[in-house]
N, C-alpha and C positions, 0 to 999 in steps of 0.2 A: 322102292329104289328104282331110279331111272336107268335107261339103257347105258348112258355114259358112265354112270357109277358102277354098273356091273362090269364094264370093260376095265375100269381101274382096279376094282377089287381083285380081279384075276392076276394082277401084276405083282403086288407086294403087300405085306402086312402094314408097313409104315404109311402107305397111302390110305389104306382102309382106316387106320387109326386117325389120320388127319381129317378125313371126311366125317368120321363119327364125332370127333371133337367139334367140328363146325356145326353139325346138325343140332347138337345139344347146347351150342353157344358157349363152349369152354374156350374163351378167347385167350386165356393165360397160357394154355398148353400149345397154342398154334406155333409160336416161334421155335420151340424145341422140336416139334414134329417136323416142321419145315426144314430144319437144319439136317435132318436125316435123309432128305430126298435129294437125288441127283437131278441134273438138268432134264433128262428124259422123263423121269417120274413127275417132275413138276409140270412139264408140258402136258402129259397125259392127265394129270390131276385137274388141270385147268378146264378140261372139257366137262368133267363132272361138276366142278364149281359153277360153271355157267348154267348148267341145267338146274342146279339147286337154286341159283339166283332167281330163275324164272318162277320156281315153286314158291319162293318166299316173298314175292312182290306184293301179294295180297294178304299176307299174314302180318297183322299188326298187333298180335298178342305179345306179351312180355317175352315169351320164349322165342317168338319169331324175331323180335328186335335183338335179343342176345345172339341169335344165330346169324343175323345180318352183320354184327360186329366181327364175329369170328370169320365169316365169309369174306369180309372186306380185307382183313389182315392176311388170310390165306391166299386170296387172289393177288394181292400186291406182291407177295413173295414168289408166286408161281409165274409171274410175267417176266420174261427175260428181257424184253424191250421196254425202255422208259416211256415210249409213247403209249403203249398198251397199258402199262402200269398207271400212268397219269389219268388216262381215260377211265380206268376201273375205279381209281380212288375218287374221281370227281363225279361218280354216278349219283344222280339225285335220289335213287331209292335207298342209299345209305345215309341220307341226311337226317334221319330221325334223332340221331345223337351226334355230338361233336367228337367223333372218333379220332380226330387228328392229334389229340394230346395223349391218347392211350399208350401206356408204356409198351404194350405188346407190338403195336404198330411201329413205334419208334425203333424197337429192337430189330424187327424184321427189315426195315428200311436201312438201318445202319449196317446190317450184314451184307448189303449189296455193294458192288463196286462204286467207288466215289464218282466216276463219270456218270454212272446210271443215276445216282442220287441227285447230282447237280442238274441233270436234264429233267428229271421228274420235278424238282423244285421249280425250275424255270417254267415248265408247262403248267404246273398247278398255280403259279403266280399269275398266269394270264386268265385263269378261270374266274368268273364273277362271284362275288360273295352272295350267298343265298339271301333272299329277302327275310327269312326267319333267323338269320344270324349264323347258320352252319356253313363252314367252309373247311378246306384243308390248309388254311393259312398257317395254323400252328405247326403242321408238319413241314411245310416249305420253309418257314422261318427257322425251325430247328436245324434243317439241313444247311441253310445259309450260314448260320452261326457256327455250326460244327466244322464245315468244310472250308470256310473262309472264302467262298466263291464270290463273284460279283453280286452285289445286292440288286435284286429286281426292282425296277422303277415303274412297273405297270400300275395302273390305277387300282385294280383289285388288291395287289400286294400292299400298296400304301394304305388303302382303306382298312385292310385286315390288321395291319400294324397299329393304325390309329385306334381302331375299335378295341384291340386287345389292351392297349394302354389305358383306354378310357373305362374298361370294365373289370380291371383286376380287383380282386376281393381279398379279404383277410388283412392281417397286420402288414403294413407296408409303409415305407417312407413317402413323403409328398411326391407328387407327380414330377416336379422339377428335378428332384434328386434321382428318380428312376430314369428319367430321360438323359440326365447328365452322364450316367455310367453306361448307357446303352450305346454300343458301337454303331448301331444302325441310325441313330438320331441325326448325325450330320448329313446323311444322304437323304433320309426320308422326311424329316421335318419340313424342309422347304417345299416338298411336293404336297404336303397337306393343304397348302393354299390353293391347289387345283381341284380339290374335292368339293362336290356339291352335297347339299342336305346334311351338313354337319353342325349347323348353328347351335342346336341344343346341346350337343356334346362339348363344343368349344367353351360354352359359358357355364357348364354344370360344375359346381364346386363339390368335390368329393369330401372335403372336411374343412373346418375353419382354419386350418394351418396355412400359412403363406405358401404360395406356389403349388397348391393342390387343385388348381383349375388351369385349363390349357392356356388361357390368355396370359395369366401371370407366369406360367412355366415357360412359354415362348419368349417373353420379355427377359426372364431370368437367364435363359440359355444364351440369348443374344448379348446380354451384358457380360456374361462370363466368357464369351468368345467361342462357345461350342459351335455356334453357327454364325455366319456373317450377318451382322446387324444391317448394313446397308442393303444387302440382297433381300433380307426379310422385309424391310420397309418397301422396297420396290415391288416385291411380290404381293404384299398386302394391298398397296395402292392399285396394282394391276387387277387384283381379284375384285376390289370394290368397283373399279371401272367396268369390269366385265359384266356386272349385273348378276341377277339371280334372285332367289327367294328372299323376301324381306328378312326372315330370321337369319339367313346366312349373312346378309349384308350387315345387319346389326352386330352379329358376332364378330365378323372381321373388323368392324369399326372398333369394337372393344379391344381387339388385338392391336390395332394401330395406336389406340390410346395408351395401352400398356407399354408398347415400345417407346412411346413418348419421344418422337423425333424432336430434335432441337430446332430453333428458328432457322438456323443455317441449313439444316437438312431439309426442312420444308421449303425454304426459298429455292433450293436447287430443284425442287419438284413442283414449281408453281403451276405449270401447265396441267399436271394431274389434278391439283386442287381446283383449278378452274373447271375442269371437266366434271368433277364431283358435284359442282353447283347444280347440275342438271339431273342429278340422281335422286335417290330416295331422300325424303325430307330430313331424316336424321343425318345422312351423309352431307347434304347441302348445308345444314346448320353447322356441323363441325368444320367443313371447309371454309364457310363464310367467317367463322370466328378466327380461324387460323390466319386467313388472308388479311383480315382487319388488323390483327396483331402485327403481321409482317409489314403492312403498310404504315402503321404507326411507328414501327422501328426503322423504317426507311430501307428495308431489305428487298423491296420489289419496286418495279417501275410504276409511276403514277397511272399509266395507261391500264394497268391491271384492274384498278377500281372501276374504270369505265366498262371494261369487258365483263367484269363480275356483275355490274348493275344491269347490263343488257340481258343477262340470263335471269337473275333473281327477280327483277321487278316484273317479269312476266309470269312468275309462279303464282299459284292461287293461295298458298299459305301466307296468311296475313302476318304471322310472327316473323317469317323470313323477310318479307317485304319491308316491314317496319324496321327490322334490324339493318337492312341495307340502306334505308333512308337515314338511319342514325349514323352509319359509317360515312355516308356522303357528308352529312352535317359536320361530323368531327374533322373530316379531311379538309373541308373548306375553312373551318375555324383555325385549324392548325397551320394551314398554308393558304392565305387569302388569294394567292396567285392561281390556285386551282379552281377558283369559283366558277369560271366559265364552263369547263368540262363537268363540274359537279352539278350545276343547274340543268344542263342539257341531259345529263344522265338521270337526274331526278325526274325530268319531264317524261321519261319512259313510263312512269307510274300513272300518268294522266289517263292511260287507257285501261287501268285496272278496274275490275268489276265492282270493287268495294269503294263507295263514295268516301268513306273515312280515310282510306289509303290515299285517294286522290287529294283529299284535304291536307294530309301530312306532306305529300309531295309539293303541293302549292306553298305550304309554309316554308319548306326548305328553300324553294326557289325564291320566295319573297325575301327571306333573310339574306340571301347572297346575290340577289339580282344586281344590286349596285356595284358590287365587286366584279361581277361578270361583264358589265358593260353592255352597251346597246347592240353590239354585234350579234348577241344571241337572241334578240327579240324575234326576228322572223321565224326561227326554228321553234321558239316557244309558242308563238301564235299558232303555228301549224299543229303543234302537238296538243294545244288546248282545245282543238275542235272536237276531241272525243271525250272531253270532260262531262261529268254529270251536270245537267242544267242548273242544279243548285249552286254550282261553283262558277257559272258563267259571268256573273256580275263582277266577282272578285278578279277573275282572269282578265276581264276588260280593263279594270282599273290598273292591274299590274302591267299589262302588256300594251295598253294604249291603243287597242283596235277591237272591232267587233269580234265576238266569239259565238259559235253555235249557229251561224247562218243568218244572223240578224244584224241590222245596221244600228241597232240601239234598242231601247225598250223602256218601259215604265219601271217603277220601283221594284216590282216583282220580277222583272227580267222577262223579255220576250224571247223565248227559246223555240227552236224548231220552225220559226216563221209563223206568221198569222195567215188566216184564211184569205186567199186571193192575192197575197203579197209576194215579195221576192223570196221570203223564207220558204213558201210552198214550193217554188221552183227548185230551191236548193235541196228539198227533201224528197224529190220525186224518186230517188233511188231506194227509198224505204217502203215501197209498195209491197203488198202481201205476196209472199212467195210460198206456194204450197206444192206438194208433189202432184204430178199429173195423175189423172184417174185412168187406171189401166184396166181394161176389160179382162175378165177371167180367161185364162188360156183354155182352149178346147181340149177334150180328152184325146181326140184323134180316132183313127180307124182301129177296129178291134184287132187283137193279136191274130196273125194269119197262119201260124204253123206251130206244131208242138215244139220245134227247136227254138223258135222265138220265145215261146212261153217259158221254156226252161231257163233261158237267159234272163228274162225279166224276173222270174221267181228267185233266181240266184241273187240278183241285185237287191231284191226286197229283203231276203233273209240275211244277206251279208251286210245290211245296213247302208249300202251305197245309195239306195233309193227307198225311202220309206213314206213318201207322201200318199195322199188320197188317190191320186191318179194311178200310180203303179199298183197299189193294192187292188183297186177296183178292176183294172185291166187284167190282172192275174186271176182274180176270182172268176170274172166273166170268161177268160180264156180257158180255164179248167173245164167249165161247163161246155163251152163251144167245142173244144178239142175232144172231150169225152164223147160228145154227140157224133162227131165226124169219124174218129178212129181211136177208140180207147186203147187198143193194143199198141199203136204207134205212140200214143201219149205216155203210156207206162214206160216204154223203152226210152223215150226222150227224158223223162223225169228221173230215171234211175240214178244218174250221177248226183243229182241234187239231193235225192233221198239219202244217198250214202253220206253226203257231206252234212246234211241237216236232217237227221232222223226224227220222226215224231215219237216223243217219249211216252205219250198216252197216259192213262191212269188219272189219279186225282190231282187236284191243283189247289193252290192257295191264292195266287194272285189273280188279277183281272184278265179277261180275255182281250187279246191284242191282235193286230193285223198279222203278226208272226204265226198265229194259230191257223192260218191258211194251210199249214202243214197237215192239219187234220183232214182237210179235203183231199190233199195230195195222197195221204195214206189211204183214204177211202177209194180213190181212183185205182190205186195199186192193190187193193184188197188187203191192206195191212191192218185195218181196224174196221169193225162193223159200224156203220152209220148209227149214231145214238138214237135218232128218231125211230129207225126201224127196230132197234133193240128194245126201246121202251114200248113200242107198239106190240111187239110179240110177247114180251115178258110182263108187261104191266108194272115194271119197277126199274130201278137203276138210275144212276146220276150221271149227267153229262160231264165228260172230261173237260169241257170248255167252261164250266161254271164252277168256281171254287168258293171258298169262304169269304173272299173279298171282292166278289163280282159287283161292279157298279151297274147302274141302270143302262149305261152306254155299253158296257161290256156284255150285258145280257142281250141287247139288240144285236151286237156283232156275233155273239154265240148262236143266236137263233138263225141268222143268215148262213153261218158256216155249217151248222148242223143240217139245215135244209139243203144246202148245196151238196154236202157229203151224201145225203140220201138221193139227190137228183142224179148225180154222176154214176150211181150204181143201179138206178131203177129206170125210170122212163126217159131220162136224159134229154131235157129240153134243148132247143137249138142255141139259146143264149139266155142271159139274165135280163130282167126288166129294170132293175134298180141301178144299173151301171150309169154313173152321171155323164152328162155331156160337157161339163166344164169342171175346172179344178176346184171350185168351191163345194162340189157335191151336188149341185143343182142339175135337174133334168129338164130339157125343153119339152113343153107339153106336146108339141108335134112329134117329137121323137118317141115319146112314150105311147102315143096313139098308134104310130106305125108298128111298134114292137108288139103291142097287144093284137093288132090286126094280123101280124105274122103268126102269132100263137093261134088265133082263130082259124087261119088258113091251114095250119098244120094239125089242128085238132088237139092242141096241147093245153092243159090246164096249168095256170101259173101257181107257183108255190106261194103260200100265204105270206110268209115272211118277206119274200122277194117283192110281192105286190104291195105290202104295207110300206116297206122301205121306199119303193118307187113313188107312192102317193105322197109321202112326206117330203119328197125332193122336188115335186112339181111346183113351179112358181106361180104366183098370182098374176092377174091381168092377162089371161090367155087371149090370143087373137081369135077372131071369129072363124078363121079357116080351121084352126085346131078344134074349136068347139063343134063345128059342123062335122068334121071327120070323126070326132069322138061319138057324136050322136048316131052315127051309122054302125057302131059296134054292137054286136048282138050277144056276146058271151056275158056271164055274170061279172067277170072282171072288167069287161069293156063298159057295161052299163054303170058299174061303180065308178070307173074313171070319168065317164061323161057327167055323172051326178056330182062328183068331186070338183070337177072344173067349173060346172055351172054355179055351184054354191060357194065357191071360193076356198074349199078345203078346210083346213083348221082355222078357226077364227082367232084373231089376235086377242090376247088376254089383257084385261085391265090391270095395271100395276097400282098398288096402294102403298104409300110411304108409311112406314111404321118405325118407331124407336124400339130398340130391343137390347136388353142386358144379357148376353149369352152366358155369363158365368154366375149371375146372381142367384142365390138360393140353391146352389149346387156345390158339389165337392170338386168340380172340374178345375177351378183355379188352384186350389190347394194341392191337388194331385200333381200339378205341374210346377209346384215350387214357388208360387207367388200369389199374394192376395190381391195384387193390382188387377188381375184378370176379373175378379168379382165386381170391380167398379167400372169395367169397360162398357160403354154404350155404343151401339151400332145403329146406323140408319139402314134399315133392311126393306125388302120389297115383298109384299104379300100378293100372290096370284091364286085364283081359285082352282086352277087345274082344269083338265078337260073331262074328268070323270070317266064315263064309259066311252066318250068320244062321239063324233058325229056318225050317224047311221047312213049306210048305203041304201039304194033303192030297194034292195031285197033284204034289208035288215043287217047287212054286213057291218062289222066294226073292226077297228084296228086290233091286232093281237095284243095280249096283255103286256108283253115286253115293250111295245111301242107306246102304249098308253102311259106307262110309267115314266117315260121321258118327260112327260108334261104333267106330273102329279102337282098338287097344290104346294105352295111355298110358304105357308104360314110359319113365321120364325118360332123356334122353341129351343129350350135348353138341350133336349135330346138331339135335335138336328145339328146344333152347334158342336156338341160333343162328337157326334158321328163325323162331322166335317173335319174335326181336329184329329181324331184317332185313325181315320181311314188312310191307308197308303194311297192317296189320290194321285194318280199319274196320268194326266190328260194327254191325249194325242189329237192331232188335227182331224182325225176321222170322227171324233165326237161332234164337232161343229158341222161336218159334212152330213151328219144324219138329219139335221134340221137346218138346211142352208137358208131358209126364208124366215127363221124365227129366232133372231139373235136376242131380241128382248126377253123372250121366254128362257133361253139358255142363260143369259146374264142373271136373271132373277134366281135361277137354281144354282148358279156357281158363286153367288155373291159372298157366301160365308168363306169360301176358299180365297177369293180375292181380298176380302177384308183382313184375313189373317196375315197377309203380306204387310199390312200397315200396323195392325194392333197386336199381332203376335210374332212379328218378324219372320214369318215363314217365307220360303223361297220357291219360285218356279211357276206359280200360276199366271204371272204377268205375260208369259210367252203366248198365252191364248188371246190376248187382247187385240193384236193386229189382225188375226184371223177372224175374230168376232166382228171387227170393224169392216172387214172386206166382205162379209157375208151379207145376206139380204134381209128385208123386213124392217119394221119400224125401229128407230133408235130412241127409246123413251127413257123413263126414269131409271130402270134397271141398268141399261147400257151406260148411262152417264154416271151412275153410282159406282159400278165396277171400275170405270175409268178413273173416277176420283180416288178410289182406294189404290188403284195401280199407280197413280201419280204420287201417292204418299207412301209407297212401299219402302220397306227397309233396304232391299237389295237393288243395286244399280241396274242389273239386267232386267228386273221386273219393271223399274221405272222407264227403262228404255223401250220396253214393249208398250207401255202406256203412252209414251210420247209418239211412237209410231202410229198407234191407234188414233190418238188425238188428231194427228195430221191427216190421216186417211179420212176420218169422219168429216173434218173441215173441208178437205178437197172435194168430197162428194156432196157437200151441202147438208150433211146429216147431223152436224154438231150444233147443239143448243148451248152456246157459251154462257148465257145467263143461268140456265139450269145447272150446268156443271159448276159454275162459280159459286152459286148459292150453296150447293151441297158441300163444296170444298170449304167454304167459310164456316159452315156449321161443324164439319168434321175437325177443323183446326180448333175451333172454339171449345169443342168437347175434349180435345187432346188426342183424338184418334189419329189424326194426321199431323206430323210435325212440319212447321214452316220450312225448316232447313231442307227437308226432303222435297218439299214442293218446289223450292227454288232450284234444287238440283235437277228437277224434271223439266220445269217450265223454262228455265234459263236456256238449255240447249235447244228447246223448241223455238224460242225467239231467235236464237242465233242462226237457225236454218232459214229465217226470213218470215216466219209466221207471226210477225209482231201484232197484226190486227187480231188474229185468233187468240193469242195469249192475253192481249189487253181485254178482249171481250170476256174472258174468263176471270181475270184479276179484278176488273171493274165490278163484276157481280159479287166477287168474293170479299172485297174490301169492307163492306158494311159488317159482315159477320166477323172478319178478322179484327177490325178496329173497335167494333162495338162491344165485344165480349172478352177478347184475348187481352192478357196483361201486356203492357208495353215492354216488359222485361223478357218476354218469350223469345228464345233464341230463333233467329232467322226472320223475325218480323220486319226488321229494318231492311234486310236483303230483299224480301218480297216487295216492299215499297220501292226500293231502288229499281228493281226489275220493272215494276209497274210504271215508274217514271220514265224509264228508257223506252218502253213500248208505247206509252202515250206520246212521247216526243216524236218518235219515228212515224207514228200514224197520224200525227197532228190532231190528236183527240182533244175535244173541248167539252166544257160543261162540268160544274163542280160535283164532287161527291161529298155529301154532308159529313160523313164520318171522318173523311180525310181533312176537311176544313176544320172540324172541331179539334182534332189532335194537333193540327198546325197552329191553331190559335191559342192552345193551352200554354204554349211556350215551352221552355226547357232546352237543355243542350244535349239531350240523349240522341242516340242514332235514329230512333223511330220518329222523334219530333223533327229532326233535320230533314229526313227523307219525306215526311208528310208535307213539310213546307215546300220542298222542291216539287213534289207532285202537284200540290195546290197551284203553284205558280205556272206549271206547264199547262194545266187544265184551264187556267184563267186566260191563257194566250197572251 
């Protein structure tokens, strides 16, 4: 029994009885026991209840949960002030059950003065509904209904009312009938339109009975006059215009359809409908259909059609664009006097990316050009300049003037200008535009004080700064400051340790930069350095290496373990492996100077630190650095000199292999589809470095570092491991081998390939970093780029496009190699043409037309030689190739393109092939 409880027991028997009932969870007895207490006894009892609440916070047994309920009821009755009572009732530690409906609590609250109840209800109505569904909404709603006070209109109260109606169970009438008899409905139902994330509940049908879904119930209440119909229509349109999650937008669109506004009601809100044309595809489709009907009925001004076309014809959805062209066609037929505005509006579609849409727009213009008159021709000629070259001849015939920068042409059409002619002058604006090559930013001066170190460590752990530079500076700063003044460092780091304590112990995930906390704990004496512990005891497992440690995590763990040992033992003045630029690379001269400093101080480098440093030194060392390295005398110095002279790690040869990762295994069936068993990948085999190159005294890289470059022969077990592992790459992985991107790409190929053939997400974010690092860019780099361009998720394709542009800007992109691999991946079905268009299209739009054309030209033989013409997206790829070829004035036939063009046919692929053939013919 606590001190507070002893004080209460001395006062009276009823108080002791109440506390005893609370302890055993006898909630039903609490109201009667509370009734026997006066104001002073309740105030004294509250002290003991607060102490008991502390004792129960960690008790999640059934008896503890029952005691919490009794404690909640007793505390509510003992609070004389409504503010304290509301805070007590809203405590999160009572949220294990929905106590708000319990009869004992309702009885205790009802016994309080009415003003107290109303104020408690108001305060509870402001408290947010818990994410797991618990709240005191039932209590506050019961008070509102019983007292007749003003209905709260706060978002939590409205959400609680909505959720309660949506989750009622047991025999009950349809939702519309329950809402009809609810006195709160007229006030709260209009406010439901302000709630977010309720789309699923709005459209969930509780039973097959009419009106037992929110959409139908809202319409029924509006029809019955329970709520104002016009106000609901306005609120629904306002909610759709506000935007939000697609599920919410679709749900409120269903509400609007259920309300079924009349043409007159829609006509009064035409501006809202026009605004919806720029929203979600489903909203735009609905608004377009309504506006077309209003236009046909003559309920809106003719100018609305022009406004609508200006919005819709720039959308990417072909169905919407075709419907808009159809609306224009009908309007001109219905009223020939509108032909002028109609053809000019249709000309907006000349700039659409889809050549078939352009063709439809030309057809509309051609049919109504006579009725429009000659006054529209100058604007039509200007608009036709952006047409696909395949349509230039017809545009010239229709508009009576050259189109596409040419004064004429042969039967095939001279588009984009011929070499050396006026057309070339017109096309000078389409020269290649690539991002500028930016040199890696330097790391900067080392951290100069313990206070500065604490600030950067806090930024790293708080997620504000998590790049390679910040981590490396912090790790080096811990070693430097521990060498200078460990006591001052411990004092400066104490606030950070309190905010981010090292949890220690075993782990399951990979070692990450946040585990620098292990070194921080070692500085403060909070954990024994694992290397020392293992050395003394001969056993034990590192807390930095768990069941899912990757090879990269093992390298990071080795460095952190060694640093933790160093800051508590001989404390070197600095680390060798701290990079000199943001890619993780170390300038050879800087490393020579660091080892010379170690020699002068008589310090022996840590093995992990030295290995990490060697892997970060770049090739092509200048003679001055080589000469300075030759003067070093320590074993580490001689190893560095030998490493620089021999070029360090040799580049590994990449061998292209075909591989079926799921064939002959249960892997595909385990994940629910047999398609996986038929997947074929282009993979890369590299031999690995084995034991690695020897130093002059027989030194070798530590085992963790050699495993970074193990062989990559594809196998089913490797593919399964790549799929099953919770692979969470960070930029620090690339910084471990900043001059070996080809080797890294070969070892990460499985993960990048899964973005295309298994629809996995996330690996594409590595590609820009890989492109910015050093070393050769061979088959492996181009293969991972190909898989990235064909990835399922847009963010991965964006990463691949960024990498493509970086490689092109640096002169490291082999467009022919990338194109050949893409052609084969598309032919085998690994990469979908639609995804490839979605990636290369934006790349071309940035100005990289020559780069994209170099890739597509090499891909076309594989695309057209083996892929079926009916494959989705193939026509779009040809259209993109045509545009890039036109803008770069490319010439020279592609045999496969010519073959498809000459086969004839009216399909999209055949049309686009003929257009590309004509452009290449000049």
